N, C-alpha and C positions, 0 to 999 in steps of 0.2 A: 511391681506396683500397679494397681488397677487404674484404668483411664479415669481421669478426673480427681485422683488422689494425689496430693502434693505435700511435701514436707513443709512445716510452718516456717515463716521468715525468721531470721535470727532475732533473738530477744523475745519471741512469742512462746506461748505454751508449746510443749513438745508433742502434743497429740496432733494427729493428722486431721484434715477436714476435707469435705467433699465439695467440689466446685459444681456449679449448675451445668446442665448439659451444654456442650459446645464450647466450653471454656477450658483453656490450658494455662499452666503456670510456667514461667521461665525466669531465669536470673539474668540481670543486666551485667555488663562487664565489671561494674563496681560492686556487684553482689546484692543489688537491690532487686526485689522480686516484682515482676509485673505480670499482667494477665492478658491473654489474647483470645478473642472470640473467633474460632476457626471458621465460623459460618459467615460472619459479617466483616471479619478482619479488624474489628474494633479493638483498641488497646487501652488499658487503664492501669494506673498504679494501685487503684483501690481493689481490694478483694471483692469480686462480685457476690452479691447475695443470692440466695435461692429464690427470694421473692422478686418478681420482675419489677424493675424501676427503682429498687431500693439498694443503695450501696452499703457494703459492710462497714466501711470506715470513711470519714470525710477526707477529701483530697481534691486539689484543683486540677490535676492533670487528667485529661481524657482525649484520646486521639483516635482517628479512624485507621491508624497505622501503628505497627509495633515499634518500640524504640529501637529494636535491633532484630535482624533476622540472621541468616547464615553468616557467621563470622569468617569462615574460611572456605576455600575451594577444596576439592578432594586432595589436591596437591599440597595443601597447607598454606597456600597464599591467602592473606587477609582478603576477605570478600567485600566488606563495606563497614562504614563507621557505626559503632555502637552508641546508642543513646545520644544522638548528635546534639540534642538540646542540653545535655548535661555532661559534655565531654570534659576531660581534664585539661582544658586549655585556659582555665581561669588563672588570674594572677592577682596577688595582693601587692600593695605598694612596697617596693624594696625587694620583692621576691618574684622574679619573672619566670614562674613555672609554666611556660607556655609552649606553643607549637614550634618544634624544631629548634629551640633555643640552644646556644652553645655555652652559656654561662653555667657555673656549678649549680646554681639554684634551680636549673631546669632539668637536672639529670633524671629525676624521677619520672617526669612527664615524657621525656625522650625515650625512656626505657619502656613505658607503657603504650606508646603509640608509634606509628610509622606513617610518614607522609609520602604519598606517591602521586605525582602530577597534581599537586594542590589539594588532594583528598586525604583526610586523616583516617587511618585504619587502626584497629587494635593490634598490638604487636603479637605475633604468633607465639613468642616464648613466654609471655606474661599473662595470657588470657586463654581459658578453655574455649573449645569450639562452641559456637552458639547454635541454638535450635534453628532449623529451617522453618520458613514461613509455610511451606507446603511440603512436609516431610515425606509424604507418600508419592510425590510427583517430581519429575525432572523439570521443575518450573523455571521460567526465565527469571522470576523475581529473586531467585536464590543464588544464581551463579554468574552474574554479569556486572559485578560491582567494580572489580579491579580492571586495570588496563592490560592489554596483551601486546607482546612484541610483534611488530609487523614481520611476516615471513620474509619479506624482501629486504629487511634490515633498515627500513626507513622510519625509525622511531617506534612509537607505540600507537595502538588503536584502542579507544575507549570501549569498554564492554558494551555500552549502549549502541555504539557504532556497529559492533558486530551484529547485534540484533537487527539494526536497520538494514545492514547489508543482506542479511538473510531474508528480510521482508521484501527488499527490492529484487532479490533473486527470485523469490516466489512470484512477484508481480511479472517479472520477465518470463518465467516459465508459463504463467497463465496466458500471456500474450502469444507465446509460441504455440501453446495448445490450441488457442482459437485460430491461429493461422493454419495449423495442421488440419483442423476440422474444415476450414475454408477450402483447403486443397482437396479434401475428401469430397466436399460438395461439388467442386468443379469436375472431379472424376465421374461422379454420379450423373451430373448434367450432361457431360459429353457422352457417357455410356448410353443414357436414355435417348439422346439425339441420334446416335448411330443405330440403336435398336429400331427406332421409329423409321429411320431411313431404310433399313434392311427389310422391314415388314412390307414396304411398298415395292420391293423388287419384283419384277415380272418373271424371273427365272422359274421354269417348271410350272408356269401358270396354266398350261394346257392339259395337265394331268386330269384324268377323268375317273368316274366311278367313286367307290368308297375310298380308295387311296387318294383320289383327288380331293375329296372332302377333308381327309386327315391332313393332307399337305396344306390346304388353305387354312386349316386351324393352326398349324404350326406357325405360319406367318402372322396370323392374328394374335397368337400368344406373344409374339415379339412386341406387337403394338401395346398389348396389355401390360407386358413387363416394363416397357418404356415408361408407361404412365406410373407404374409402381415406383420406379426409381426417381422419377421427377418429384413425386410426393415425398419420398424419403429425403431427397436433397432439400426440399422446402422445409421439412420438419427439422432437419439438422440445423438449418440456418436460424429458425425461430426458437427452437427449444434447446439448442446446445451452443452454437457459435455466438449468437447475439447476447445471451445471458453472461457468457464468459467475458465478453468485451465490456458490458455494462458494469459488471462487478469489479473489473479491473480499474475502471475510471473512479468509482467510489472508493476503492481501496487506496488509490493514489492520493486522494484528498485527505483521507485519514492519516496516511503516512506523513504528509507534509506538516500537519498540525503537531504530531508527536516529535518530529525531527527538530523543528524550530524551537519548540518549547524547552526541551531538555538541553539543547545547545546553548540557549540563552542563559539558563540556570548554571550551566557549567562555566560559561564565560564569567558570570557574576561571581562564582565561587573562586575562580582564578584571580579575579580583581581583588576580592576581599583578602585572599591569601597574600597577595603582593603588598597590600596595605599593612597586614600583620608584620611581614618581614621588614618593611620600612619603619614601622613604629618600634619594632624590637631593636633595630639598629640605632634609632634615635635615643632610645632608653639606655642602651649600652654606652653611647657617647656621653650622655648626661651623667650617668653613674661614674664614669671614668673622670669626667671633669670635676665632679663633686669630691671624689676620692683624692685627686691631685691637690685641689685647693685645701682640703682638710689637712693633708700631710704637710703642705707648705706652711699652713698656719701653726701647726704643732711644732715644727722645727724652726719657725720664724724665718723662713727663707723668702717670705713675701710680705708685702704691706697690706695684704688683703685683710679686710675686717670680717667680723662675724656676720655683718650684714651681707657681705658677698657670699659667705657660706650659706646663709639662709636663702639667698636668691638662687644659688645653685641647687639647693635642696628642693626648693619649690619647683624649679624646672625639671628636676629628676622625678619628683612626685607627679607632675603634670604629664611627663613622658610615660610614666607607669600607667596613669589613668587612660592616656590615649591608647596605649597598647591593649589594656583591658577592654576598652571600647571596641577596638578593631577586632580583637579576638571574639567578643560577643557577636559582632556583625558577621564574622566568618562562620561562627557556630550556627547562627540563624540561617545563613545562606546554605550551609551544608545540610542542615536539618530539612530545609525546604527542598533541596535537591534530592535528598534521601527519600522523602515522602513522595515526591513526584516520580522518582525512579520506580518505586514500588507500584504506584498507580499506573504509570505508563507501560512498564514491562508487562503487567497483567493485561493491559489493553492490547498490547502487541500480541500477547499469547492468545487472547480471545480472537483477534483478527486472523491469526494464523490457523487456529482451529476452524474458524468460519470459512476461510479460504479453502482449506483441505476438504472440508465437508461439502462445500458448494461444488468443487470440481468433481468429487466422488459422485455426487448425485447426478451431475450432468453427463458424466461418463457412463453411469448406469443407464441414463436415458438414451444415450447413444447405442448401447448394446441392446436395449429393449427395442428401439426403432429398427435396429439391424435384424433382430429376430422376427419382428413383424414383417419386414421386407421379404425375408426368406419365406415366410409363411404365405404371403401374397403371391410371391413368384411361383411357389409350388401350386397355388390355385390356378395360375394361368396355364399350366401344362396339363392339368387334370383332364380338361376336355380333349386334349390331344391324345392322351392315353386311352380315353374311352373310345374315340374314333378309330385309333390304331387296332384296338382289339376287335373292332367290327369289320376290318378290311377283309373282304372275301373275293379272292380271284375268280371263283366260279360265277358269282353274282355280277362282278364287273364285266366278265366276258359276255354273260347273257345280255346285260344292258347294252353293251356296245354292239353286239350282233343285232339285236332288235332294231337299233337305231340306224345301223349302217349296212344291213344285209342287202344283197342284190338279187337274191332268189335262192330257192332251195331245190331246184331241178338240176340234176347233174347232167352233163353232156353225154351223148351216146356216140357210138362209132358211125362214121359216115358210110352209107351204102353206095355201091357202084351200080 
């Protein structure tokens, strides 16, 4: 099937239709078709029109996030809740077809969903694998919905916590890289200091002639090289070490915002789930009470009147309404968590890409500065090479003789 060509939704004409550029069509777990703009991540139940700004059909739902992305990990584990705003956790009075219920009326919902640490996922046996949000990438937003067992055996770790651990590890690595560069700077500074000190050494300072000039240039080249290394160390500090440290501090602030936000949403989700369980238990008790009173009335083992039965029925109905309200609140919390998870994982992914690229650029700057240092160092010895090629023992001897000669008349034999 060509990109942009999708089969029509059930009940519609059998002919295929072409979606506008950038739009893809997917099926929700309940078989309802929705549409995702792969450029803006916008999602809608309405089939997008080819004309900008005009919907193909009326509909109230429009979101900046898809109702569902990857339903499973590669291993088959459910990855995250489908269509969290329309999950099969609804209940009608007298039929508690809800989250994790143990009564016969809840069998269908229990088969279609699975709850792990207060989060409801599609059951892997009853639902086909969902499309990835980023099918061509190993993106964070597709693979970190379920929890993972702690390798140490101390319970489980939320998928989002694994992402946070990676980000924190990256922050630590960045700190260690900046410390590494700092040590490199210290080595350069110490090396430059020793070179400058050696250039002032008076050893062999009495050498004369063209060799003496070459030797003096050797010592001067050390002073020039010391200056090159000092400049190298200064540039390492300003162009590599300092940016690494500054980026780390900003990265730390961004991490805190993500951590607290998602953690609060997950706590709220757990609280709403506990309310659902409590309301379900209350409904079960009310239903049992109503059933017992009804049986007692039928076999006339009790003096209970029909008014008592009506009262018990009202309480049962109220308990059912309370459960439905708790389930609605749970679904809303899970939907909010789902949307924020997509947004935040994409943000963490962006931060990681930015971190890696920033470090790459500054390491490239390090190697560039290193190449420049080698080039300048080579320039400091070029005058030495030139003078060494001009060293002439005959000329040196001539100069020395002219300056230090005592006479050119040889002695003769003494006469008696």
